[in-house]
N, C-alpha and C positions, 0 to 999 in steps of 0.2 A: 637042257641049253648046251649048244657042243660046247667041247672043252677049249676050242682056241679061244673063244670070246674070254673065259673066265683067265686066262693066262695072258691074256694082251690088256684087260684090265688092271689085275697084278701088275706086270711090268711099267705099267703107266705111273700108279700110286708109285712105287718104289723110285721111281726115277725124280719124281716130283719132291718127295721129301729128300732126297738127295741133295738135288739141285739148292731147295731151301737151307739147309743145314749148312751148306760148303759157302752159301751166300752170308749167312748169319756168322761163320766163324772168320772169313775173310773181312768183313763189315766190322766187327769188333777189332780187328788189329790194325786195320787200317784207319778208322774212325778213331779219333781219340774221347774217351769218358770224360761226357759232361760233370763238372763237380753237383755234387747232389744237395751240397748247401752252402752257396759263394758266399763270402763275406768281404766286406768293403771295409777297409783302415779309414779311422775318422783321423785326418791328419794334426788336426788344430790340438789332438790329445797327446801326439808326440812330445818326449821328454817331462812328460809329469807323472802323476800315480797312475793314469789310465791310460799310459803309453799303449798298451795292446790293446786298447777300445776298438772291435769291429760291430760292424751292422750289416744286415741281409738285403740292405737297398742303399743304389747309389745314389737315389735322390734322398734319402734319409742322410747319407754319411755329408752329402752337400749342406743340405739343411743345418745339422748339427754345425761344420764347420764356418758357416755363415754367421748363425747364432752367438756360437762361444766366442768367436772372433769380434764381432758387433757388441757383447757383454763387456768383455775384456776392454776394449776400446771407449767407451761408457764409462766403465770402472775410471781407468784411469785417467779420463776428463775430467771427472768427478772430485779423483784425489788432487789431481793438480790446482782446481780450482778452489777446492777446500783450503790447499798447504797456501795457496797464493791469497787467498783472505785473510788466513791467520796471520800471516806472516805482515800483511799491511795492515790491518787492523791492530796488532799487538806494536807494530811502530808508530801508528796514529795514538795509542794508549800512551806510550813512553814517553811521545814527545810534551804530552799533557800532564806530566807527571804534577807539576806544582798545582795545576788545576783542580786536581781529583779531589773529592768530597773528603772533606776531613771533620770533626766534632771539636766543639770547642772545651775548654775545660772543664765546663759544668754541663756537658753533653755526652748523652749517649747514641752511639750512631747505627742504626739499622738497616740492614741492606733487604729488600725484598722485590721479588721477583713472581710472574706466573705466566703458566701457558709454555714452557720451555720445549717440550714434545721431544725429547730425546737427540734435542739438535748437537752434534758433537762439537763443532766448532764454536758456539756459541759457551756449550759444557767447559769448555776450555779457557775461554775468552772470560769468563764471568770468574772462573778459578783464580785466573790471573788478574782481575781485578778486586778480587776480596782478598787476596796475598799482597798487593799495593795500597789497600785500602784500612784494611782491617777491622770490621765491623764486629760488633760486640755477639752479633746472635744473627743469623738467615734465615729468612721466611719463606716458604714459596705456597702460592694460593690455587697450586695442584694443576691438574692437566701435565704433569710430567713426562707423561708416555706417550704413544700413539695410539696404541690399541688395548693397555694393559694385558699383555699375555708374558709367558712366562718365558719367550724369548729374549724378551726386551730387559732381561737382568743385569746383562753389563752397562746397558744405557744406565741402569739404576746405579750400580756401583760407582760408573764414572762421576754421576750426579753427587754420590754421596760424598765424594772428596772433593767438590766447590768449597765447603768452610775453612779447610785447612785448621781444623781443631776447634771451631768453636760451634756452640750448639746450632743444628738444624732440625727445624719444625716445618711440617709441611700439613695441610688440606686438602685432600686428594680431590680430584676433579671428575666428571666426568668421562673422559677417555682414561682414567687408571681402574684400578680394579681391587679387587681383596690381594690376588697373587702379587699386585704390584706392591700393596701397604707391607703384605708379607717381606717383600723383598727389601723395602724400604727398613724397616725395623732390623732386617738382617744385616744391613749394611751401615745402622749406626745411626737411622735418622728418627727423628721424634715424629711421627703420624698422629694427630691429634683427632681424639676420638670423644668428644661433647664435654670435656673435663679441663680445669683450669690446671695448664701447667708452668713450672717455674723454670724460666731458663736464661742466665744471664741477668738475673736481678729482676726479671720480667714475669709478669704473670700473661701467659699467652692461653687463648680460647680459640677451638673451631672444631668442624669436627669433616668427616667424607662429605662429598656430595650424594644425594639419595638417590641420583641417576646414574647410569653407567651405559656409555654406548655399546652396541654390539659390536667386537672385533669388526673391522675391515668395512664398516658400515657406518649411515648417519642414524640408525634407528636405535633408540635408547628404551630401556625396560628401567624399573625401580628396583634399587636394592632392598627396599623395605618401605613398608608404608608409611609415607611422610611426604607431603611437600616443600618446594624448596621454603615457601613461608613459614609453614610447621617449625622448620629447620632453624630457621631465623630467630623464630619467637624462642624456641627453647632456649639458644645460645643466650637471648637478651636475659632468659629469666634466670640463669645460671651466673650471669656477669652481674648481675643485680644483689645475687645474694652472695657473692664472692666477687673480689678485687678484682679488676681484669687493666690490662694496660693495653694489651693488642687484641682484636677480634679477626677470624681470618675464615672466611668462605670463600667459595669457588665462584657461583652465578650472583648475575646482579639481580635477579628477582628477589637471592634472599639476602643481597647487601641494601637494597631497597627499604626492606623491612625494617634492617636495624636502622638504616639512618634516618628513618621516619621516625622513630620511637621518640617517646618524649624523654628530652636529654639520654640521649644515645650514652649506653652504658660502660663505654670503653674509648678511651683520649685517640686509639687510632683503629679503624676499619679497612681491611684490603681484602682485594677480590679482583677476578681477571675475567676470563672467558671469553669476551670478546675478540680479544687479540688489538685493541686499541684502547689507547690511554684517553681518561678521562678523568679531570680533577686536578689538582686536589679539590675536596669541597669541604668546606668548612661549617659546620653547626655549631651555633652558639648555645649555651646553657643558659638555666635560670639566674644564675650563680656567678656568671661573668668567665667560666671555664668554658672550654670548646673540645668537640670533638672532629677529628680530621678522616677523611674518608679520600678514598684511592683505587679508582679502576686502572688496573696495570695492563700495559699492553704485552706482547706477546715477546718473551725473552728468547725463544727461539726464530724470531723474523717469520712467522709460518703463517703464510697467505692463504686464502682461500682457494681452492685448486681450481685449475679450467683445463681443457683437453690440452694445449699447449704447455701448461707453467704450472708446476704443483711442485712444495716443498716435500724435501723427503728430510730424515735423520742425517743424511751424510751430505747436504747441499748447504752452502752458505744461506745467509740470509735472504730470503727474497722480499720481505718487507724492512723497517725498523724492528730492530732488536732491543727490546726496553729494560732498564735494570733502574730499579728507586733506591734513594737514601732519603732515610728518616732520622729526623735530629730531633731528642726528646732530652725536654729540660728535667735534669737531674731532680731537682727540688719537688717540682711539683707534679713531674710527671706528664707533662703534656708535650705536644707536638709542635714544637715551633719552627720547622720548617722542613721541605722535600725536597731533594736535589736528584731530578733524572740525569741519568748516562744511556745516550742512544748508539748503537752499533750499527750504519745505515749499510744496506746493500752494496754501495762502493767501498764499504772496509772502512770510509772516515768514521771516527768515533767523536760524538757532540756531548760536551758535557754542558747542560744546562746551567744556568746561576741558580742559586739557592731560591726558592718560592715560600716565603714568609707565611707563614697559616696561623700565626696571632702572635699579640704582644703582650709579654710579662709584666712591663708597667701599665696595663691597662685593668690588670687582674686587681680585683676589689683584694684588702688585705684580709679580711674574715675568709676569702676563698683562697686565698694562697696559703694561711696559715693551716687552713683544714686539708688541703692537700699536701701539704709538706709535713703534716703529723705534728706540728705544733698548738699546743694550746693558747689560748690567749691567757695574756698574765692580768689578773684581775686587778681594775684601777683602783686607787686609795676610795675613790667616792662611794666603788662596789661594797668593799670590803667594810665599809661602816656598820 
């Protein structure tokens, strides 16, 4: 190959390389370097603990700003609605202090409710109602929580403060759980477990519901191999063996078995679950005494959810939130009246009249003496 060909090719290559290098150097000087990892601040986090929060997407930053602002707006609206409801309902209650349920001199007054479902405003209002009326004992027929999770501990603690020092007994429902029951016991509540418990001079019997809702679901599982009917029959057998004043269950299926038993073995039977009041129902006994049964509404004012409306623990009641007072004759132990109190969604408090459930004047003398624990005095004729 002629030497001039080699020399020409070599010079061309050197010249090309030279030009490329110069272009790269000049380009690196004149063109600013693009950030390797651009970050975009989340403006809504300014001033808070996450004020330095950044993300790597303009779209994500915008979504977070809009989402957090929306949550804050909804939260503020909810808090204003709760405060407005509390203030208005408390005012309505205060205006009717003279009409609040009160026992007569020969009566004991019991407060009962069901299906509170952690509702915060109603927890506060029921606590105020207890302080104003001073019942001897507070009874819950269950579903005190929403999902029975450990996260609901604060809800349980708030509820445990309702009684203001008087005994608080509960038969937990299908929305509660073993975790809920442990939280209740830790907070000072008495969780019924199938044995008769004495509280404020009353013998109370109940047990937790054998069914349990899977958290955040409508599905239910069995906590133990026992049906609602079997639970009820077991409690009936216990109550026939040991004197019982009040029998608590959660579901109507169990209550039906108790109320349909021959001469139901307790003067008062309470349940809930359906979020709707039914009763009082009075069952007459062969000896002239009676049993009062009551399906209690929802104390939390909780309505079945729809796509556009649903209850939360932080919302005012969406339906009537109901609490009940039961009046027990001290001499016979019989329930002579029921008085419901309703907290309506419009924050008006409605105090129903006492509903008579039995007339002591019509009680046969021998039954009255038996219930009062008084032995009949032998007549002169009988003693001969």
